[in-house]
C-alpha positions as CSV (number, residue, x, y, z in Angstrom):
1,M,67.0,166.5,115.6
2,Q,67.9,162.6,116.6
3,A,65.3,160.7,119.3
4,L,64.9,157.5,120.2
5,V,61.3,156.0,119.6
6,Y,59.4,154.0,121.4
7,N,56.7,152.5,118.9
8,G,55.0,149.8,121.1
9,P,55.9,146.7,123.0
10,G,59.2,145.3,121.3
11,Q,59.8,148.5,118.9
12,K,62.0,151.1,119.3
13,K,63.9,153.2,116.5
14,L,66.3,156.5,116.4
15,Q,64.0,158.7,114.6
16,D,63.9,162.4,113.1
17,R,61.9,164.4,115.1
18,A,61.2,168.1,115.4
19,K,62.6,170.3,118.1
20,P,61.0,170.5,120.8
21,A,59.6,174.3,122.0
22,V,58.7,176.0,124.8
23,Q,54.8,175.4,125.5
24,M,54.0,176.8,128.9
25,P,56.0,180.0,131.1
26,G,58.2,177.3,133.0
27,D,59.4,175.6,130.4
28,A,63.5,175.2,129.3
29,I,64.8,173.1,126.3
30,V,67.9,171.5,127.0
31,R,70.7,170.4,124.6
32,V,71.2,166.8,125.9
33,T,75.2,166.2,126.2
34,R,74.8,162.8,128.2
35,T,71.7,160.4,128.9
36,T,71.9,156.9,129.7
37,I,69.4,153.8,129.4
38,C,67.5,152.7,132.8
39,G,65.8,149.5,133.5
40,T,62.6,151.4,133.3
41,D,63.1,151.8,129.8
42,L,63.5,147.8,129.4
43,H,60.3,147.8,131.1
44,I,58.6,150.0,128.8
45,L,59.9,148.1,125.7
46,K,58.5,144.5,127.5
47,G,54.9,146.5,127.4
48,D,55.1,146.8,131.3
49,V,54.4,150.7,131.6
50,A,50.9,150.9,129.7
51,T,50.7,154.4,130.7
52,C,53.4,154.9,127.7
53,A,51.8,155.9,124.2
54,P,53.3,154.7,121.1
55,G,55.6,157.6,119.7
56,T,57.1,158.8,122.7
57,T,61.0,159.3,123.0
58,L,62.2,157.3,125.7
59,G,64.7,158.2,128.4
60,H,64.6,160.3,131.6
61,E,68.1,160.7,132.7
62,G,71.1,162.7,131.4
63,V,72.7,166.6,131.6
64,G,72.7,169.3,129.2
65,I,72.7,172.9,128.4
66,V,69.8,175.4,128.5
67,D,69.0,176.3,124.8
68,S,66.0,178.4,125.9
69,V,63.4,179.2,128.6
70,G,59.9,180.1,128.8
71,P,58.7,183.5,130.3
72,G,58.3,181.9,133.8
73,V,61.5,180.8,134.1
74,T,63.4,182.6,136.9
75,T,66.5,180.4,137.9
76,F,68.1,179.2,134.8
77,K,68.9,181.1,131.1
78,A,70.5,180.0,127.9
79,G,73.8,178.6,128.2
80,D,73.4,177.3,131.9
81,R,74.9,173.7,132.4
82,V,72.2,171.6,134.4
83,L,71.5,168.2,135.7
84,I,68.1,166.7,134.3
85,S,65.9,165.2,137.1
86,C,64.3,162.0,136.3
87,I,61.0,163.8,138.1
88,S,59.3,166.9,137.1
89,S,57.9,169.0,140.2
90,C,56.3,172.2,140.4
91,G,57.1,172.5,144.1
92,R,53.5,174.3,144.6
93,C,50.7,171.8,144.7
94,E,50.1,169.0,147.6
95,P,52.0,166.3,147.0
96,C,54.8,168.5,146.1
97,R,54.3,170.6,149.4
98,K,55.1,167.2,151.1
99,G,58.1,166.1,149.2
100,L,56.1,163.6,147.3
101,Y,57.5,165.4,144.3
102,S,57.0,162.1,142.0
103,H,53.1,162.5,142.6
104,C,53.2,166.2,141.3
105,T,49.9,166.9,139.9
106,T,51.1,168.3,137.2
107,G,54.6,166.3,136.7
108,G,56.0,163.7,138.4
109,W,57.6,160.9,136.2
110,I,56.6,162.0,132.7
111,L,59.8,162.4,130.9
112,G,60.4,159.2,128.4
113,H,57.0,158.0,129.9
114,R,54.1,160.8,129.1
115,I,56.2,163.1,127.4
116,D,59.2,163.1,125.4
117,G,62.3,162.2,127.2
118,T,66.0,162.5,127.4
119,Q,67.4,160.0,124.7
120,A,66.8,162.7,122.0
121,E,69.5,165.6,121.1
122,F,66.9,168.4,122.9
123,V,64.2,167.5,125.4
124,R,61.5,170.1,126.9
125,I,61.8,170.1,130.4
126,P,58.4,171.3,132.3
127,H,58.9,173.0,135.8
128,A,62.6,173.9,134.9
129,D,63.1,176.0,138.3
130,T,62.4,172.8,140.2
131,S,63.1,170.1,138.0
132,L,66.3,171.3,136.7
133,Y,69.7,171.6,139.2
134,P,72.7,173.7,138.1
135,I,76.3,171.4,137.3
136,P,78.7,172.7,139.6
137,E,82.0,174.1,137.9
138,G,84.3,172.0,137.1
139,A,82.0,168.8,138.0
140,D,82.4,165.2,136.2
141,E,79.2,165.3,134.0
142,E,79.4,161.5,133.2
143,A,79.1,161.0,136.7
144,L,76.6,163.5,137.8
145,V,74.2,161.6,134.7
146,M,74.1,158.9,137.8
147,L,72.1,161.6,139.6
148,S,69.3,162.0,137.4
149,D,67.8,158.6,138.7
150,I,69.5,155.7,139.9
151,L,71.8,157.0,142.7
152,P,68.5,159.0,144.5
153,T,66.2,156.2,143.4
154,G,68.8,153.5,145.4
155,F,68.8,155.8,148.5
156,E,65.6,157.3,149.0
157,C,63.7,153.8,148.1
158,G,66.0,151.3,148.7
159,V,68.0,152.4,151.9
160,L,65.3,155.6,153.3
161,N,62.4,153.0,152.8
162,G,64.2,150.7,154.4
163,K,65.6,152.2,157.3
164,V,68.7,151.0,157.2
165,Q,70.9,152.1,160.2
166,P,74.3,151.5,161.7
167,G,74.7,148.2,162.6
168,C,71.9,147.0,160.9
169,S,71.7,143.7,158.2
170,V,70.7,144.4,155.2
171,A,70.2,142.1,152.3
172,I,70.2,144.0,148.9
173,V,68.1,141.7,146.0
174,G,69.4,142.3,142.6
175,A,72.8,143.5,141.7
176,G,72.1,145.9,138.7
177,P,72.9,149.4,138.7
178,I,70.1,150.1,141.2
179,G,71.3,147.4,143.7
180,L,74.4,149.0,143.5
181,A,73.0,152.6,144.3
182,A,71.9,151.4,147.0
183,L,74.7,149.3,148.2
184,L,76.8,152.6,147.8
185,T,74.3,154.6,149.6
186,A,73.5,152.5,152.3
187,Q,77.0,152.9,153.5
188,F,76.2,156.5,154.5
189,Y,74.3,154.6,157.6
190,A,77.6,152.2,158.6
191,P,75.6,149.0,158.5
192,A,77.5,146.0,160.0
193,E,76.3,143.6,156.9
194,I,75.5,144.1,153.3
195,I,74.6,140.7,151.3
196,M,74.7,141.5,148.0
197,I,72.4,138.8,146.5
198,D,71.9,138.3,142.0
199,L,72.2,135.3,139.4
200,D,75.2,136.9,137.8
201,D,78.6,136.3,139.2
202,N,80.4,139.6,137.8
203,R,77.7,142.3,139.3
204,L,78.1,139.9,142.6
205,A,82.0,140.9,142.2
206,V,81.2,144.2,141.6
207,G,79.3,144.5,144.5
208,K,81.9,143.3,146.5
209,R,84.1,146.1,145.5
210,F,81.5,148.5,146.2
211,G,81.4,147.3,149.6
212,A,79.3,144.2,150.4
213,T,80.4,142.3,153.0
214,A,79.2,138.9,151.2
215,T,77.3,137.9,148.1
216,I,75.0,135.0,147.1
217,N,74.7,133.4,143.2
218,S,70.4,132.4,144.1
219,A,71.0,130.4,141.0
220,A,70.9,127.2,143.3
221,G,67.6,128.1,144.9
222,D,68.9,128.0,148.4
223,A,69.6,132.1,149.1
224,A,67.3,132.4,151.6
225,A,69.1,129.7,153.4
226,Q,72.6,131.0,152.8
227,V,71.1,134.6,154.4
228,M,69.8,132.4,157.7
229,K,73.1,131.0,157.6
230,L,74.9,134.7,157.4
231,T,72.4,135.7,160.0
232,G,72.4,133.2,162.9
233,G,68.7,132.1,162.2
234,R,67.6,135.8,162.3
235,G,67.4,137.1,158.7
236,V,68.2,140.8,158.1
237,D,66.6,144.1,159.1
238,A,66.4,145.6,155.9
239,A,65.3,143.5,152.8
240,I,65.9,145.6,149.5
241,E,64.0,144.2,146.3
242,A,65.9,145.8,143.3
243,V,64.4,143.8,140.6
244,G,60.7,143.6,140.2
245,I,60.0,140.2,140.0
246,P,57.7,137.8,141.7
247,A,60.9,135.6,142.8
248,T,63.2,138.1,143.8
249,F,60.1,139.7,145.8
250,T,59.4,136.1,147.6
251,L,63.0,135.8,148.5
252,C,63.0,139.3,150.5
253,E,59.8,137.5,152.0
254,A,61.6,134.9,153.2
255,I,64.9,136.6,154.4
256,V,63.3,139.8,156.4
257,A,64.0,139.6,160.3
258,A,61.0,139.5,162.9
259,G,60.6,143.9,162.7
260,G,62.6,144.8,159.9
261,T,61.6,146.0,156.6
262,I,61.4,145.0,152.7
263,A,62.0,147.6,150.9
264,N,60.4,147.5,147.4
265,V,62.7,149.3,144.3
266,G,61.8,147.1,141.6
267,V,59.3,147.8,138.8
268,H,56.7,145.2,138.6
269,G,55.2,144.4,135.6
270,V,52.9,141.3,137.2
271,G,51.5,140.5,140.6
272,V,53.4,138.9,143.2
273,E,52.1,136.9,146.2
274,L,52.0,138.0,149.7
275,H,52.7,135.7,152.2
276,L,50.7,136.9,155.1
277,E,50.5,133.1,156.6
278,R,53.4,133.6,157.5
279,L,54.1,137.2,157.8
280,W,51.2,138.3,159.7
281,S,52.8,138.4,163.3
282,H,55.8,139.4,162.1
283,N,55.9,142.7,162.8
284,V,57.5,143.7,159.2
285,T,56.9,146.6,157.4
286,I,56.5,146.9,153.6
287,T,57.2,150.0,151.9
288,T,56.8,151.1,148.1
289,R,57.8,154.4,146.4
290,L,58.4,156.0,142.9
291,V,61.8,158.2,143.8
292,D,61.1,161.8,144.5
293,T,64.5,163.1,143.8
294,V,64.5,164.9,147.2
295,S,67.8,164.1,147.8
296,I,69.6,165.4,144.3
297,P,70.8,168.4,146.6
298,M,72.4,165.9,149.3
299,L,73.8,163.4,146.8
300,L,75.3,165.9,144.3
301,K,77.3,167.7,147.3
302,T,78.3,163.7,148.5
303,V,79.5,163.0,144.5
304,Q,81.4,166.0,144.5
305,S,83.2,165.7,147.6
306,K,84.2,162.0,146.6
307,R,82.5,160.4,149.6
308,I,81.3,158.2,147.0
309,D,82.4,157.4,143.5
310,V,79.1,156.6,141.3
311,R,82.0,156.8,137.8
312,Q,82.4,153.3,138.5
313,L,79.1,152.3,137.5
314,I,79.8,153.2,133.9
315,T,80.9,150.2,131.5
316,H,80.5,151.8,128.2
317,R,80.1,154.5,125.7
318,Y,78.3,155.2,123.0
319,R,77.4,157.9,120.7
320,L,73.4,158.7,120.5
321,D,73.5,157.6,116.7
322,Q,74.6,154.4,118.1
323,I,71.7,154.1,121.0
324,V,69.9,150.9,119.3
325,A,73.3,148.9,119.9
326,A,73.6,150.5,123.2
327,Y,70.3,149.0,124.2
328,D,71.1,145.6,123.4
329,T,74.5,146.3,125.2
330,F,72.6,147.3,128.2
331,S,69.6,144.4,127.7
332,R,72.1,141.5,127.7
333,A,74.1,142.7,130.8
334,A,75.3,138.8,131.8
335,D,77.0,138.7,128.4
336,T,78.2,142.4,128.4
337,K,79.0,142.8,131.8
338,A,76.7,146.2,131.4
339,L,76.3,148.5,134.5
340,K,75.5,151.6,133.0
341,V,76.0,153.1,129.5
342,I,76.4,156.7,128.7
343,I,75.2,158.0,125.4
344,E,76.8,161.2,124.1
345,A,74.6,163.4,122.4
């Protein structure tokens, strides 16, 4: 089969690999029909994720059809259409019992990280009963790819951890797919203000279309001053960091209101500076999280009921044999206006 393989920092190649086989009783082999590329894949290629070994097939998102299952799988059978969670969870260990699926002792974020992932014709899914979700009849499978990772990530790590509430003020730093997913799901809680901040005017325009009340291009270096002006000098109740670089975290520190929350979502490859000389008396909460995907069932119902339209995040489509070109498009989003690319296997 074909698979996009990580061969070390800056190196990737579409290669022929053996079709995966069932290794454990709870495994399912899924024929991938659609997958996508995540910003985390770009972090891996930059060398930011040292735990991903060369030779690993990338990808942790997608939908597909069950090809075969191990003897311990009871929920799914060959031929079932399924949504693949980016997090594999046994559902039985202590972290899973707490809802911390991302810290499952035999799972967590392993797809496209510690084991071969979904940017291939077939993928092995451990703990299939608790890591796959049945696709409802008639569902838009392209839209459901957004539920593997970016929608629950924006919601859980940004909106829930940011304590977004009715009438509050929110700033989302980073208008990429994750930031836009946070924007879409923040509106479940009717905040009074949602300010999108980014360097890319195209993405800011998308944010405005998706429901942002104000947008700020941070290229001029005065984004914090502009946020303070919009909020009457108070700052925002929830500052959601959706990029993963020191400058964006520092901006969140500068714009969070007293009693507010900084919700970090971005994957940080280098250290950031915590300005406790300013924040020590500010009653600020700082949260971090790796998505647990506990919200997938709720989000699946929300998407099915058309309460939110996640299909609008899709900007480009490619075949699996074009995936190297898809990476080029996705990595040059400022030029290509890419948000999410769908790859059909």
